[in-house]
N, C-alpha and C positions, 0 to 999 in steps of 0.2 A: 543417398537417402532423399526421399521426397519430403519436402517441408510440409508442416501442418498448415492448413488454410488459415490465413491471417486477416483477410478482408471480410469482416463480419457483415451480415445483412443489416439493413437499417433498423434502428431501435424501434420498438413497438410504440413508443411515445411520440415518434416523429421528430422533426427538427427541433433543436434546442440544446440546452446545457445539462449534462449529466455529471455526477461526481462519485468518486470512490470514497472509501472510509477516511482517506487523508484530505478530502476536499479538493482533490486534483480535478480540474475541469476536463471533461470529454465532450467535444462539440460535434454535433451532426447537423448538416444542412443539405439542401437539395442541389447545390452547385458550388463550385469553387469560389465564385464571387460572393454568394450568400454566406459561405463559410468564413470568408475574410471579414465580412460585416459582423458576423457572430463573434469572431476572435477579437475584433476591436471592442465590441460591447463588453466581452468578458474581461479584457485587460483594463478597461475603464471602470469596471465594477470591482474586480478583485485587487487591483493595484492602482487605484485612482490617484493617490498622493504621489506614488513613485513615478508614474508616467508623466504627471504634470510637472514634477520637479525636473525631470530630464528634459521636458519641453522647454521650461524656463532656461535651463542651462544651455540648450542648443541655440536659443535666441539671445543669450547674454542678458537675461532678465532675472536671474536668481536673487540678486540683491534687493529687488523690489519686495521680496518676501522674507529673505533671511538676513538682510542688513549688510553693514559695511564689510563684514568678514569675507564675503564672497565677491566683492567688487573686483578683486584680482582675476577671478575666473571670468566674470562677465566681460572685463576688458579684453582678455585673451580671445574669448569666443567671438567677440565682434571684430577684433583686429584680424583673426584668422579666417573670417568670413564663413563661419560654419553654416549659418542659416542660409546665406546666399548660395553656398556650394550645394546644400541639400536641395534648394529650389532648382538650381541648374540641373542637377542629376535627375530630379523628378521629371522635369520638362523633357529630358532626353530619353526617358524610358519608352519602350515600345508600347503600343496602344493597349495590349492585353495586360501587361504588367502595371501600367499606369492605372487602368480601370480597377484591377485587383487591389492595388495599394489604396486607391481612392475609396473602395468599399470598406477597407479596414478603418480608415479615418471616419467614414460615414457612421460606422458602428460606434466609434468613440463619441462622436458628436450626438448620436441618438441617445446614448446613455446619459449625456449631459441634459438633453431635452427631457428625458424621462425622470430626471431628478435622482439619478443613481450615482452621482459623482461627489457626494459630500463625504464627510468623515472627520474624525477628531483632529487630524493634522491641519485641515483647512480652518477649523474653528480655532485651534490654538495659535495659528499664525495670522488669523484675520484675513485670509486669502480665499479666492474662489477659482475653480477651474474655468477655462475658456474654450471656445470652439477651436479645434485644430485646423491648421492649414493642410492641404493635400500632401505637402512635402515634409511635414513634421516628423514622420517615422524615419526618414533618411537623416534628419538632423539628430534624432535620438541615437541612431546607430553611429553617427560621426562622433558624438559626445563620448560614447563608450570606447572609441578606438583612436581618437586623434593623438592621444598621449601613449598609445599602446606600442608604438614602434621605437625607433632608436634616436630620434633627433634630440631629446633631452640629454642623452648620454654624450652627445657631441659638445654640449655646453660644458659638461664637466671636463671632458678631455681638453677643451680649449682653455679652461681655467688652469688645469694642471700644466699645460704647455706654457702658459703665460707666467705662472708662478714658480714652477719647479724645473722648467725646461722641456723641450720636445722629447728628449730621450726618456723622460719619466712617465710618459703617457701609457706605455704598455705595461707598466708596473701595477696599474690599477685594473687590469683585466681579470675576470674570474673564469674564464671566457665570459663575458658580458654580465653586467649587473642586471640580473633578471628580476624585474619587478612585475612581470607578467609571465604566464607560462601555462603549461598543462602537461598531462600524460595522456597518451592514447596508444592502444596496442591492438593488434588483430592476430588471430590464430587461424591458419588455413584449415579446411576440413580434414586434411590428412593427419592433423594433430589433435582432433577433438573427438569426444565420445560419440557425438551425433553424426559425424562425417560432413557437417556443414560448418561454415565459419562462425567464430565468435569475435565480437568487438567490445572493448571496454576502455574506460578512461575517466579522467576527472580534470576539468579546467580549473586553473588557479587564478583567482582574481581577488580584488578587495572583497572582504567579507561584509558586503552591504546588507543591511536589513531595512526593508524587505530584500530578498535575494535577487541578484542580477538576472538569474535564470528562473523561468517558470515552467514546471512540468505541465504538459498539455497534450491532448489528443485532438487532431484535426481530421475529421472524416466527412466524406460526401461520396456520391456515386463514382467520382473520378479517382479518388485516392483515400487511404486510411492510414494516417501517420501518427506516431507517438514521438515525443522528443521534448527538447527544451527550447523555449522561445525567450527572446528579449521582450519584456513588457514594453509596449509602445512600438514594436516592429512586427510586421506580419510574417507568417511562416515559421520555419524551423531552420535557421541558417547553419547551425554548427553541429548539432548532435541529434540524430533521428533514426527511426526504423519505420520504413513504409510497408513492411510485410514482405516486400520483394528485395529491398535494398536496405542497407544501414551504413551510416557514415559518422565519422568523428574527426575533429580537427584539433591541432595545437598551433600555437604561434610559431611560425617558421623562423622567427628572429631575423627576417629579411630587412635589409636597409633600403627602403623605398622613399624616404623623406630626406630632403636636403635643406640645410641652412646656408644662406648666402649672406656674406658680409656686405651690406649696402652702404655706399657713399651717397648721401643725399644732400641736395642744396635747394634753398628757396630762391626763386627768381621772380622779380617784379618788372613788369613793363606795361605798355599801354593796354594790354589785354587783362591785366590784373596780376595777382600773385599765384604762383604755382610751385610745385615741388618736382624736382628732377632727380633721377637716379642714374648713376654712372654704370653703363653696361659695356659689353664687349665692343660695341660700335660707337661709344661715346655717351654723351648725356641724353637721356630719354625721359619723356614726361611720365610721371607716376599718376595713378588714379587716386584722388584724395576726396575724402568726405569727413563729416563729423557727426557723431551720434552722442546721445545723452543717456547715461545710466541713472535710472531712478533708484534711490536707496532708502529702504525702510528706516525710519527714525534718523535720517541723515540727509546731508546735502547732496544734490544731484552731482554726478561726475561727467564731465565732457571728455570724449575719447576721439582722438584723431585717427582715422582709418586711412592707411597708405598701402597701396598695392603697386609693386613694380612689375616689370616683365617676368621676373622670377617667381613672384608670389607675394602674398600679404606680409607686411612687416609685423612681427609678433613680439619683439623685444628690443630694448636698447643693448648696446655693448659697453664694456668697461671704458672705452675711450670716447664715448658719446655718439658712436655710430648706431647702426641699426642692423637687425637680422630679419631676413625674409624667409618664409617657409614655402617650399615647393613640394607638393604631394600629388599623387596620380589622380585622385578624385577631383581635385580642383583643375588640374591640367586637362583631363579627359572629359570632365563633365559626366562621369559615370562612377557609381559606387559599387555596383555588382548586384543590385536588386533584381536584375534580369535573371539571375540564377535561382531565385527563391521558389517560384512556382514550378519550374521544371524539376527541381529537386524533389518536391512533394509528389510529382507525377512519375518519378523514375522507377523503372522496372528492372534495371540491370546496372552493374558497375559502370559500363560504358556510358549509360545515360547520366549517371551521377557525374562522371568525369566531364561529359559534354556540357552539363549544366554549369559546372565550376569554370568552364572556359570563359564565362562572362564575368567571373569574379575580378574585383579590382583591389580593394584593400579592406582590412589588413590582409597581408599575405599569409596564407595558412598552409600547414602541412596536413594533408588529408589522408586518412585511411578509410577505405570503403570496401564493402563486400556485398554479395547477393546470394539469392537462393540457388543459383546455378553453380555455386562454389568458387566463383572468382573473387580474388582479393587483390586490391591495388593500393599503392602508396604513391601519392603525387603532391606537388606543391602548386597551389592555386593563387593567382593574383598577378599584379603588375610590378615588376622590379625594373626601373629604368636603366638603360645602358648609359654609362657616363664614366668619367675619370674615377678610378677606385679611391683616389685621395678624398673624394667627397664623403666617403663612408666614415672617415676618421675624424675630420674637423670641419667647421664651417668653411665654405669655399668663397674666394673673392668673386663678387658679382661681375667685376669688370673683365675677368679672364675668360676668353673663349674656350680655354682648355677644360673648364669645369661645367660647361653647358650640357644639358641633356641632349642626347643624340637623336631623339624622336623614335627610338626603337626600345623594345623591352626584352629582357633576358628570357631565353627559352628555359623553362623550368623542368626539373627531373620528373620522370614517371616510371614506376616500376611495377611489374607483375610479381606478386608475392606467392612463394611456394611453401613457406613455412610460417614465419612470424614477421610482422611489421611492428616496429616500435618507434614511437615519436615522442620525444620529451624535450623539445626546444634545442636539441643537440645538433651538432654540425652535420652528422651523417644524415639525419632526417630532414634538415633544412635546406640542403642543396649546396653547402660548402661555400668556397670563396667566390663563386659567381653570383651568390645571393647576398652575402653579408661578410663583415669583417670578424664579428664575434658571435658566439652562440652560448647557450647554457653549458655548464660543465656536463660531462658525459655520465656522471654518477647515476642519475635516475634511469637513463636509457639502458645502461649496462646492467643495472640491478633488475629491471623488469625483464629483460631478455634472459638473464640468469634464472629468474624464478620460473619463467615459461619453460625453459629447457630442463630444469630440475624437477618439474612436477611429476609425481609418480603416476604413470599411466596416461591415457588420453585426457585432454583438458575438458573441464566442465565449467558451467556457470559459477559453481562454487570456487573453483581454482582461480578464475578471473577476478571474482569478488575479493578474494583473500589478498591479491597483489596490491589492491588499493591501500591497505593498511600496513604495509611493510615499513618498519622504522629503522632499518640499518642506515647509519649515517655514512654516506658515500665518502666524504673526505677524512673519516676517522683514521685510516692508516697513516696519512700524512701527519696529522696531529700527534698520533701515538709515537711516530718516529721522532718527532721534535722533542716530545717529553722524555723518551728513552735516552736521548743523546745529551740531555741537560747536565751541566756541572752542578751537582747537588751538594757539594762540600759546604757551602755557606748558607744553605737553606735552613730555616727553622724546622723543628720537629713537626709542627702542624702542616707546613708546606710539603715536607717529605711525605707525610701521611696521605695528603691529597694526591700527590703524584703516584703513590703506590696504588691507591684506590683506582685511579684512572688507568694505569697500566694493566690492571686486572679486569677492566671493563670490556663488555662485549660490543660496544658501539651502538646499542639499541636505544633510541630516544623514546623510551616508554614513559608515560605520565607518572607511573609509580616508582620510577628509578631514581634513587639518590645519586648514583654515579653519573647519570645523565645531567642531574642538576649541578654536580661538582664540575663536570666538563663545561656546562654553560657559564658557570661563574668564572672559571679560569679563562675561557674564550672571551667573555665580555670584558674582563679586566685587561686581557692582552690587546683587544681592540682599542680600549680607552688609552692604554699606554702608547700604542703606536700613533693614535690620532693626536696625542699631545706631544709627540716626539718633536724635538727641535727641527729635525730634517723636514717635517711636514708643516711646520709653522706657517710658511707662506700661503698654504692653502686656506688659511683662515681669513685672508684678505677679502674684502667685499668683491663679489663676482661681477657686479654691474648688470646682471640679468634680471628679468622680471621675477618678483618674489614667488610667482606661481611655481617656478622650477626649484624652489628651495629643497624639497625632498630629494631631488636628483643631485643636489650640490652639497648636501650634508657631509662633512668630512668624516665623522664617525661612521655614518652609514656606509659610505663608499669604502672605507678601510675594512669594515666588516664584510662586505661583499667580496672584496679583493683579498681577503685574508690568506687564502691558499697561495696566491701569487706572491704576496709580500713575505710569507714565510720562506719561500724559496729564493726570492730576489731582493729582499729588503736591504741586503748589504750594498747593493748598487746605489742606494740613497745614503749610505753611511749608518744604517741601523744595524745594531747587533741584536738580531732577533732572538738568539738564545738567551741573552741577558734579559731582554724584555719578557720573554716567556717565563723565566725563573721568577722575576719580580712579580709577574701576574699571579703565580702560584701563591706568593706571600699575600697579595691583595685578596685573593679568593679565600685564603685561610682566615682572614679577618672578618669575613661576612658572617653575620649571625646565623643566617639560614644554613650555612655549611656546618655550623656547630650543633644545630638542633635536628639535623638529618632530613632537611627538606627534600622533597621529590621534585622532579622536573615539572610535573603538573602544577605544583605550587607557584612556579614562575611562569609557566607556559600556558596561559589561559586565552580563551577566545575573546577577541576584542572587536566586536562588530562595529562597522562604520555606520552610524545611525543618525541620519539627518531628519530628526523630528523636532518640532518646536516645543518649548516650555517643558512642563513636567513629563510629557510623553517620552522625552529623551532618556528617562530612567527605566524604560520598559525593555531595554536591550538585555537579552539573556547572556549568560557566559557559561563556560565549562572548562575543566582541566583537559588539556590536550596532549596526546602523544605526537611524535613526528617532529620535523624541523625542516629548514630550507634544503638541506642536502639529502633528504629522505624521499622515497617514493611517496610516502605520506607527507606531502610538502605543506605543512602548516608553518608558513614563513614567519620568522621573527627578524629583528634587527639587532644582531649581537653587539653588545656594548652600548646599546641605546635603549632597547625595550625587548624583553623576552616574551611578551605577549604576542599573540598571532593575530594580525590584522588582515592577512592575505592567506588564502588556502583553497582547498577544494570546494568550490561553490556549487558543485554538483558531482555526483558519481553515477555511473551507469554500466550495465552489461547488456549488450544486444545479442540475442540468440537468433541466428538466421534459420535454424531448424524449427523453432517454435517460439513465436514472438511472445506468447503468454509466459514463457520461461524467462523473459527478460526482467531486469530489475533496475531501479533508479532511486535516487535520494537527493534532497537538497538540505542545507544546514538548518534551515528554519521551517518554513511551511508554505502552503499554497496561498494563504491570505496575506495581504499587505496591510491589514487593519489591526492596530494594536488592541489587544484584549480579545480578539477573535480566537476561537478554539483551534483554528488551523494557522495561527500566526507563527508559532514556533514549535509545533508538535512533532516535527521530524527530527528535532535536535538530538534527543536521546539516541535514536537509531544512528544518526550521522556520527555522533561522538563515539559510539561503540563500533563503528565500521560496518553496520548492517545496511541493507538495502530493502526498500519496499517492493513488493511484487507489482509488475505491470498488469493491469486488469484490462482485458479487451472484450469480454462478454458483456454486452449492453444490459442483459438481464440482471447482472450483479451490481449495476450502478443505480444511483438514485436520481430521478428526474428533478432538476433544480431550475427548470425554466421559469422565469418570472411570469 
């Protein structure tokens, strides 16, 4: 089939900002550089507070505005050298990309000069935006992804090994505690009604308000692309449709960051005092400096910055040592921004793939398709070759066996003939050559099953429906556990709950009482296991930076590893059946179980809302379907909090046959300004699983050029 034309002629109103009924910006300019300038101006106008907050975080200056609570982040940002890494990566860009990024920053700074960067958040916090540096967008991108990989998990494994023994480490695998993830899938034209490919998906991240992704159209004579941008970053890095090509990514779960256990010593001689680190060849000088964090309504904090030959020191260890972090962007002086402009210009899957050859981190699983019918699935980024033991635990800095080899893993690439499914799973991420652990295969299996079971050729409607599937992947394991329980000593109320669950269909629907019963039982089971004497040593202080507390929470980690612990808990001396039965009794005592509460009464949207003062109360909420083990991955923390703080921060369906048939949605809205009519107007559609149409006809848009 010949695709419908997608590159529309220039709008009659000329260069500027146009908007659809949802306030989504459609930008037209006369060149790619002018378009980058316009995109920067738009980000600074629509998301002024959001991008400035990310800029402060990248520079380790958030405490200047938000106070002592965020000093722990500022310390990490400075110790990890985020701003310095962003500057290095910018300086290493090719001239065209550097100029293009520079125009984006110029647009942000022009908005400041034009007086368009105010807002209630700045007034409420007593702060003002400042001119951006040319490398600030790279720092913003680093902020979003520095904790997106696996190194915090190594801290927990090290804590388990120290307190419970090395053999216990694998008992806390789920395959990997997934606190980031996504779904993405593609259907080859041979399976679709149009005869050309379809791509769909939804990234799972913190439910930040304003949203982490911004719907936007970027058009000029060179290209015309729709997709999702990171406010503060030019282009459309992750999800887009150029008219000729479309692509989507998920986190490949690759292990590309290493922690090294550093032995440091202070040495004084006639040249002064210095710090040395013990490397494979003996004692080496470390690079040391000191910085001061200013704190709103508090005393300034001095931070010592230490960088060894492995990388910057980012935390202490339980025995008073130090941990350094090694990551490709710091080592290579590249982040992958060289891919951004070629992606917008791409006319074929081969060109999409070639653009992603420049990608560095985070390592992504990419599905891409084009109007010629080609569909490909590949992994993009840099995974260093080194000792596989580095993936499991922090490695000794003095051991040559754990050094990076200077080469990177050759990542898989596949031509797709039917379906490509990527859900942070082992098959999509590249397997053992890329990482030690991946997400459980539940979501990937279910998406593929739904694609294969669809009646007739696939349509946009079929792809959209998959987003909201609520079947709980691990339910068969839990059901098997329940069916095998010794019920002789259970109370009548606990037996009744068990009967309810054994008759449940496993659908985590917001209006389901049985889903709520399951969540109550599961939460009680997590709490019992977390308090079990066999795990008591895990409650010892970890000795690591408080920043990593969420990754080190015992109850949270037990909840994520619950499937593994149900099967292997006996290896720790835990009688899981006894605890599961007792958890039924605990659940039966919950008042909500007695009054017939539904899952949505427990499972509510919990936006991460960083706004000062009374503005913090403007965060909306909603009853949600889905859960961590569903395709509709509205993640909660069983045993800790059933509210969802992480989930689908965008949804989309890209139609390669007719781009105007594509659809998209975000959980909140196009505007980042509290009280604006587009601040959260997409939430009802998002909650209901609906998508908004993609509008590409300029005549249907409103000219909003200042």
